[in-house]
C-alpha positions, 0 to 999 in steps of 0.5 A: 360040864362037871361044875354044872352037877353042883349048881341048882340052876336049870332042870333035869328030867326023870331019866337023868335024875334016876341015872345020877342016883343009880350010877353017880351016887354009889360012887360018891358014897364009896368015895366018902367012906373010902376017903375017911377010912384012908385019909382021915376025917378032914378029907372025908368031910370035904368029899361028904360036903361035895356029895351033899352039894351034888344031891341038893343040885340033882334034887333041886333041878328035878324039882324045877322040872316039876315047876317047884322051887328048890326050897321044897327040899326043906320038906326033908325036915319033916321026918318020913313024910317029907322024904316020902313027899319029895320021893313021890314029887320027883318021880312024877312027870315034869310039868310043861307050863309052870317049869318054863321059868326055871329054863328050857325043858330037858327033853328039848335041850341040845344033845351032845351026841347029835351033830 
């Protein structure tokens, strides 16, 4: 299940998107800084690359839920406006009809708590 966090396939809802940013991202950033401080630049680079893959996966799956391709992540190449565009786009409600090509709706996905 942890491997899925590094893949861009599928969709993710708003709640999952923000929970990953509030809970997992601070831990990942702490690990990036701590690894480089304690073990040096090489291991720190590996942890930084894994954190980048995690973020690309999270943002890409959120864009899929909005009916957009993960290629929209290239918008961050436009200073300030690109990041603002992505922030607004990922904060909006997921689309129903256009996003079906990226997989089932996250709200309809099976819940691991339900028996």
